[in-house]
C-alpha positions as CSV (number, residue, x, y, z in Angstrom):
1,X,92.5,80.8,105.6
2,X,93.4,84.1,104.0
3,X,90.1,84.4,102.8
4,X,88.7,84.0,106.3
5,X,90.8,86.1,107.7
6,X,89.2,88.9,105.3
7,X,85.9,88.2,105.6
8,X,86.7,88.6,109.1
9,X,88.1,92.1,109.3
10,X,85.5,93.3,107.1
11,X,82.5,92.1,109.0
12,X,84.2,93.8,112.4
13,X,84.5,97.0,110.7
14,X,88.0,96.6,109.5
15,X,88.4,99.4,106.8
16,X,89.0,97.1,103.2
17,X,92.8,98.2,102.3
18,X,94.1,97.4,105.9
19,X,91.9,94.0,105.9
20,X,93.1,93.0,102.5
21,X,96.1,94.0,104.3
22,X,95.8,91.6,107.3
23,X,95.4,88.9,105.1
24,X,98.4,89.1,103.3
25,X,100.3,89.1,106.2
26,X,99.0,85.7,107.4
27,X,100.0,84.5,103.7
28,X,103.4,85.4,104.3
29,X,103.9,84.1,107.8
30,X,102.7,81.3,106.5
31,X,105.2,80.8,103.7
32,X,108.5,81.7,103.1
33,X,108.6,84.8,104.9
34,X,111.1,86.8,103.6
35,X,110.2,86.1,99.9
36,X,106.6,86.6,100.2
37,X,107.3,89.9,102.2
38,X,109.2,91.4,99.3
39,X,106.7,90.1,97.0
40,X,103.8,91.6,98.3
41,X,106.0,95.1,98.9
42,X,106.8,95.1,95.8
43,X,103.1,94.3,94.4
44,X,102.3,97.3,96.9
45,X,104.1,100.2,95.6
46,X,104.3,98.5,92.1
47,X,100.6,98.8,92.3
48,X,100.7,103.0,92.7
49,X,103.8,103.4,90.7
50,X,101.7,104.5,87.8
51,X,102.0,108.4,86.2
52,X,98.4,108.1,85.1
53,X,97.3,107.8,88.5
54,X,97.8,111.3,89.5
55,X,95.2,112.1,87.9
56,X,93.5,110.9,91.0
57,X,95.1,113.5,93.2
58,X,95.0,116.1,91.5
59,X,90.8,116.3,90.4
60,X,90.7,115.5,94.0
61,X,92.2,118.7,94.4
62,X,90.3,120.4,91.3
63,X,87.0,119.4,93.1
64,X,88.0,120.9,96.4
65,X,89.2,124.1,95.3
66,X,86.0,124.5,93.3
67,X,83.8,123.7,96.6
68,X,86.2,126.9,98.3
69,X,85.6,129.3,95.2
70,X,82.3,129.8,96.0
71,X,81.1,128.0,92.7
72,X,78.5,125.3,94.4
73,X,76.3,129.1,95.0
74,X,76.2,129.8,91.8
75,X,76.0,126.3,90.3
76,X,72.9,126.3,92.7
77,X,71.3,129.5,91.3
78,X,72.5,128.3,87.6
79,X,70.3,125.2,87.8
80,X,67.3,127.5,90.1
81,X,67.1,129.4,86.9
82,X,67.2,126.9,85.0
83,X,64.5,123.9,86.1
84,X,63.3,126.3,89.3
85,X,60.2,127.4,87.8
86,X,58.7,124.2,87.1
87,X,56.9,121.8,89.8
88,X,58.4,120.9,92.4
89,X,60.6,122.9,91.3
90,X,63.8,122.8,94.1
91,X,63.2,119.5,94.2
92,X,64.7,119.7,90.5
93,X,67.4,122.3,91.3
94,X,69.0,119.9,93.7
95,X,69.2,117.3,90.6
96,X,70.4,119.3,87.9
97,X,72.9,120.9,90.5
98,X,73.9,117.7,91.2
99,X,74.9,117.0,87.0
100,X,76.9,120.6,86.9
101,X,78.4,119.3,89.9
102,X,79.3,116.0,88.7
103,X,81.4,117.7,86.0
104,X,83.6,119.4,88.9
105,X,84.3,117.2,91.4
106,X,83.6,113.6,90.1
107,X,82.7,112.2,93.7
108,X,79.5,111.6,95.1
109,X,80.5,112.3,99.1
110,X,81.8,115.5,97.7
111,X,78.4,116.1,96.1
112,X,76.3,115.2,99.1
113,X,78.3,117.6,101.1
114,X,78.8,120.0,99.4
115,X,75.3,120.4,97.6
116,X,73.6,119.1,100.4
117,X,74.9,121.7,103.6
118,X,72.6,124.2,101.2
119,X,69.5,122.9,99.9
120,X,68.7,120.3,102.8
121,X,68.0,123.2,105.0
122,X,66.4,125.5,102.5
123,X,64.2,122.5,101.2
124,X,62.9,122.3,104.4
125,X,61.6,126.2,104.3
126,X,60.2,125.6,101.3
127,X,58.1,122.8,102.6
128,X,59.9,119.4,101.8
129,X,60.0,116.2,104.5
130,X,63.7,117.1,105.5
131,X,64.2,113.1,105.5
132,X,63.3,113.8,102.1
133,X,65.1,116.6,101.3
134,X,68.6,114.3,102.5
135,X,67.1,111.7,100.9
136,X,67.1,113.3,97.0
137,X,70.4,114.7,97.9
138,X,72.2,111.7,98.3
139,X,70.1,109.8,95.6
140,X,71.1,112.7,93.1
141,X,74.8,112.9,93.8
142,X,75.1,109.2,92.5
143,X,75.5,111.9,89.3
144,X,78.7,113.0,90.3
145,X,80.8,109.9,89.9
146,X,79.3,108.7,86.0
147,X,79.5,112.2,84.4
148,X,83.3,112.7,83.6
149,X,85.0,114.0,85.2
150,X,85.0,110.6,87.1
151,X,88.0,109.4,89.4
152,X,86.2,105.9,89.6
153,X,86.2,105.7,86.1
154,X,89.4,106.8,85.8
155,X,90.5,103.9,88.3
156,X,88.4,101.6,86.1
157,X,90.2,102.3,83.2
158,X,94.0,103.0,84.1
159,X,94.5,100.1,86.9
160,X,91.7,97.7,86.6
161,X,91.1,97.3,82.7
162,X,93.0,99.1,80.7
163,X,89.7,100.7,78.8
164,X,89.9,104.1,76.8
165,X,89.5,106.5,79.6
166,X,88.0,109.3,76.9
167,X,85.3,106.4,76.0
168,X,84.2,105.8,79.5
169,X,84.1,109.7,80.3
170,X,81.6,109.4,77.0
171,X,79.8,106.5,77.9
172,X,79.0,108.1,81.0
173,X,77.5,111.4,80.2
174,X,74.1,109.4,78.9
175,X,73.7,107.6,81.4
176,X,74.0,110.4,84.5
177,X,71.8,112.3,82.1
178,X,69.1,109.6,82.2
179,X,69.0,108.8,85.7
180,X,69.0,112.8,86.5
181,X,65.9,112.5,84.2
182,X,64.3,109.7,85.7
183,X,64.7,111.2,89.3
184,X,62.8,114.0,88.4
185,X,60.2,112.9,86.4
186,X,59.8,110.7,90.1
187,X,60.0,113.8,92.3
188,X,57.6,116.4,90.3
189,X,55.0,113.5,90.3
190,X,55.3,112.4,94.0
191,X,57.2,115.6,95.4
192,X,55.4,118.2,93.9
193,X,52.7,119.2,96.6
194,X,55.6,119.8,99.2
195,X,56.9,122.9,97.7
196,X,55.5,126.3,98.7
197,X,55.5,128.7,95.7
198,X,57.8,132.4,96.6
199,X,58.3,135.0,93.9
200,X,60.9,134.6,90.6
201,X,64.4,137.0,90.6
202,X,64.4,139.7,88.3
203,X,66.0,140.0,84.7
204,X,69.2,141.4,86.2
205,X,69.7,139.0,88.7
206,X,68.8,136.1,85.9
207,X,71.6,137.5,83.6
208,X,74.3,137.6,86.0
209,X,73.6,134.1,87.4
210,X,73.5,133.1,84.1
211,X,77.0,134.7,83.4
212,X,78.4,133.6,86.4
213,X,77.1,130.2,86.1
214,X,78.5,129.5,82.7
215,X,82.3,130.1,83.9
216,X,82.4,126.7,86.3
217,X,80.4,124.8,83.6
218,X,83.8,125.7,81.6
219,X,85.7,123.5,83.3
220,X,84.7,120.0,82.4
221,X,83.8,121.1,78.8
222,X,87.4,122.1,78.5
223,X,88.8,119.4,80.3
224,X,86.8,116.7,79.0
225,X,87.1,118.5,75.6
226,X,90.8,118.4,75.1
227,X,91.4,114.8,76.3
228,X,89.1,113.7,73.3
229,X,91.5,116.0,71.1
230,X,93.9,114.5,72.1
231,X,95.8,116.8,72.9
232,X,96.2,116.0,76.4
233,X,96.4,113.1,78.7
234,X,94.2,112.6,81.7
235,X,97.0,113.1,84.3
236,X,97.8,116.8,82.1
237,X,94.0,117.3,82.1
238,X,93.8,117.3,85.9
239,X,96.9,119.5,86.1
240,X,94.7,122.0,83.8
241,X,91.7,121.6,86.1
242,X,93.6,122.2,89.5
243,X,95.0,125.7,87.3
244,X,91.4,126.3,86.3
245,X,90.5,125.8,89.6
246,X,92.7,128.5,91.0
247,X,92.5,131.2,88.5
248,X,88.5,130.9,88.7
249,X,88.6,131.1,92.9
250,X,91.7,133.8,93.3
251,X,91.0,136.1,90.2
252,X,87.3,136.0,89.2
253,X,85.2,134.6,91.8
254,X,88.0,136.5,94.6
255,X,86.1,134.0,96.9
256,X,89.8,131.5,97.6
257,X,91.4,133.3,100.0
258,X,95.3,132.4,100.3
259,X,95.3,131.4,103.7
260,X,92.5,128.4,102.8
261,X,95.4,126.8,100.5
262,X,96.9,124.8,103.3
263,X,93.7,123.1,104.6
264,X,92.7,122.6,101.5
265,X,96.3,120.7,100.2
266,X,95.7,118.8,103.4
267,X,92.1,117.5,102.7
268,X,93.3,116.8,99.5
269,X,95.8,114.5,100.7
270,X,94.2,112.7,102.9
271,X,91.3,112.0,100.6
272,X,93.9,111.2,98.0
273,X,96.2,108.6,100.8
274,X,93.1,107.2,101.2
275,X,92.5,106.2,97.9
276,X,95.8,105.4,97.3
277,X,96.3,102.3,100.3
278,X,93.2,100.7,98.7
279,X,94.7,100.9,95.1
280,X,98.2,99.4,96.8
281,X,96.8,96.3,98.9
282,X,94.6,95.8,96.3
283,X,97.0,95.3,93.8
284,X,99.3,92.9,96.2
285,X,95.8,91.0,96.3
286,X,95.3,90.5,93.2
287,X,99.0,89.3,92.3
288,X,98.0,86.8,95.0
289,X,94.8,85.7,93.5
290,X,97.0,85.4,90.0
291,X,99.4,83.3,92.0
292,X,96.9,80.9,93.2
293,X,95.2,80.9,89.9
294,X,91.6,81.9,91.6
295,X,90.8,84.3,88.4
296,X,91.2,81.3,85.7
297,X,89.8,79.0,87.9
298,X,86.2,81.4,88.3
299,X,86.8,82.3,84.7
300,X,86.4,78.9,83.5
301,X,82.7,78.2,86.0
302,X,81.9,81.5,84.8
303,X,82.4,80.2,81.1
304,X,80.9,76.8,81.7
305,X,77.3,77.8,83.1
306,X,77.3,81.4,81.6
307,X,76.6,80.7,77.8
308,X,74.8,83.3,77.2
309,X,75.4,87.5,77.4
310,X,72.1,88.3,79.5
311,X,72.7,85.7,82.2
312,X,76.4,86.9,82.7
313,X,75.3,90.5,83.1
314,X,72.3,90.1,85.7
315,X,75.0,87.6,87.4
316,X,77.5,90.6,87.5
317,X,74.9,93.1,88.8
318,X,73.5,91.4,91.4
319,X,76.5,90.6,92.8
320,X,77.9,94.3,92.4
321,X,74.7,95.3,93.8
322,X,75.2,93.3,97.3
323,X,78.4,93.3,97.6
324,X,78.0,97.4,96.9
325,X,76.8,96.8,100.3
326,X,79.3,96.3,102.1
327,X,82.0,97.5,100.6
328,X,83.5,100.8,99.5
329,X,82.8,101.0,95.5
330,X,86.6,101.7,94.6
331,X,87.5,98.8,96.9
332,X,85.3,96.9,95.3
333,X,85.5,97.6,91.5
334,X,89.1,97.4,92.6
335,X,89.0,93.4,94.0
336,X,86.5,92.1,91.3
337,X,86.4,93.5,87.8
338,X,90.5,92.2,87.3
339,X,88.4,88.8,87.8
340,X,85.0,89.6,85.8
341,X,86.5,91.9,82.9
342,X,88.0,89.4,80.7
343,X,85.3,87.2,81.2
344,X,82.7,89.9,79.8
345,X,85.1,90.4,77.0
346,X,85.4,86.7,76.2
347,X,81.4,87.1,76.1
348,X,81.4,89.4,73.4
349,X,80.2,92.3,75.4
350,X,81.9,96.1,74.9
351,X,84.2,96.6,77.5
352,X,83.4,100.1,77.7
353,X,79.6,99.2,78.2
354,X,80.6,96.8,80.9
355,X,82.8,99.2,82.9
356,X,80.1,101.7,83.2
357,X,77.8,99.2,84.0
358,X,80.2,98.4,87.0
359,X,80.9,102.0,88.1
360,X,76.7,103.3,87.8
361,X,75.8,99.7,89.7
362,X,78.5,100.7,92.6
363,X,77.6,104.1,93.0
364,X,74.5,102.4,94.1
365,X,76.0,101.3,96.5
366,X,76.4,104.6,98.6
367,X,73.1,105.2,99.3
368,X,72.7,101.8,99.9
369,X,72.6,100.7,103.9
370,X,74.0,99.4,106.2
371,X,77.4,101.0,104.5
372,X,76.4,103.6,102.6
373,X,78.7,106.3,103.1
374,X,76.4,109.3,101.5
375,X,73.4,107.8,103.3
376,X,76.1,108.9,106.2
377,X,76.8,112.0,104.7
378,X,73.2,113.4,104.3
379,X,72.4,112.2,107.7
380,X,75.0,113.8,109.8
381,X,72.9,117.4,107.9
382,X,69.9,116.5,108.1
383,X,69.7,114.8,111.4
384,X,66.5,112.7,110.9
385,X,68.4,109.2,111.9
386,X,69.3,106.6,109.4
387,X,65.8,104.9,109.9
388,X,63.4,108.0,108.6
389,X,66.5,108.8,105.9
390,X,66.2,104.9,104.5
391,X,62.8,104.9,104.2
392,X,62.5,107.8,101.9
393,X,65.6,106.5,99.9
394,X,64.2,103.2,99.1
395,X,61.8,104.8,95.8
396,X,64.7,106.3,94.8
397,X,66.7,103.6,94.8
398,X,63.9,101.4,92.5
399,X,64.2,104.7,90.1
400,X,67.9,104.0,89.9
401,X,67.5,100.3,89.5
402,X,65.3,101.0,86.6
403,X,67.7,102.7,85.2
404,X,70.5,100.3,85.7
405,X,68.3,97.3,83.8
406,X,67.8,99.9,81.1
407,X,71.8,100.8,80.7
408,X,72.4,96.7,81.0
409,X,69.9,96.2,78.4
410,X,69.9,99.0,76.2
411,X,73.7,98.9,75.5
412,X,73.5,101.7,72.8
413,X,72.1,104.3,75.9
414,X,76.3,103.9,76.9
415,X,78.3,103.1,74.0
416,X,75.9,105.1,71.9
417,X,78.2,108.6,71.8
418,X,81.5,107.2,72.1
419,X,80.6,105.4,69.0
420,X,79.2,108.8,67.4
421,X,82.4,109.8,67.9
422,X,85.0,107.3,67.4
423,X,85.8,105.7,70.0
């Protein structure tokens, strides 16, 4: 009955965290209420009682500060210098700006919002259909949570599996770049005829843009580099990212105003609270599953019928693609990975490889209807309707699916860089 209540709440649109809590409330009422109430409450607060989890609100705050510091426009200008002169140049700039922006925010939704507000109207002026501009913005934003620093990767490592954060950070670099390359090939072949030519910038302007573009690029290099070198923990690195964003915004670019800080902190607290509520509810739900030996039964079943790695990987990827249609990625990861991760390890699948596959897979769900958050954000900017946007996103979804298949069956594309650097 617990699972029926959970499914019913999700079907009618109740947020995942409150759906889980509703199911747990029934579980408490059906048993020894005071005892279960105490246990569930303890599990919920225990799920949030973790020093490493401070990295999540700090990275969210760093991303918000970067957005308000005028860095988005500089990233776009920097990417334009690099790839804007090629066929389908503005579409390429859109994609590779997302690659750069990924190192600052670690959030696909933030990427879609920040870059979409600039690119969607500008691409339309340059001859691209408005629905295509919105679709490529949403599709390229999937890169954000894959390239480090990444909020979903931190949650996966610290709250779900205990896999090394530096290893997962390194493992996300090649998949993110590979996805950008595949999307770039697609737009060059199929969207190059849209764009109208424009005059290039002067040499002096290019030098200034390159210098200003390097400043935000240094932040992810310092953050990830300090973690890999063992100098700081992910939480300490997140604190450094906040300090770096404040210095850049207040003193270097001087576009971040003191009066804007309360609003930035407020939005960061709101977004962090949403994630933490989900984490706490799922922590209690995972205790309930373990209490009823559900993971053990699923593990025994999977190992009995899935004796080969490829069988398990295919089944898991299909499951995550399906779940991503209806659940937010972090929530789905917190619910499913504690069950599936031990099975993957028992079959000899590299934990780092499996982690990136899960994150990549669930991030694709951000552009798939009916619950793709990036689709909603892109449509809120473009106002083209989800029907037109979905039609344009389908081929881009297939491109990302091809990349997922490559990452799944060519593990070196994921674990090659971590192994090269000793992780």
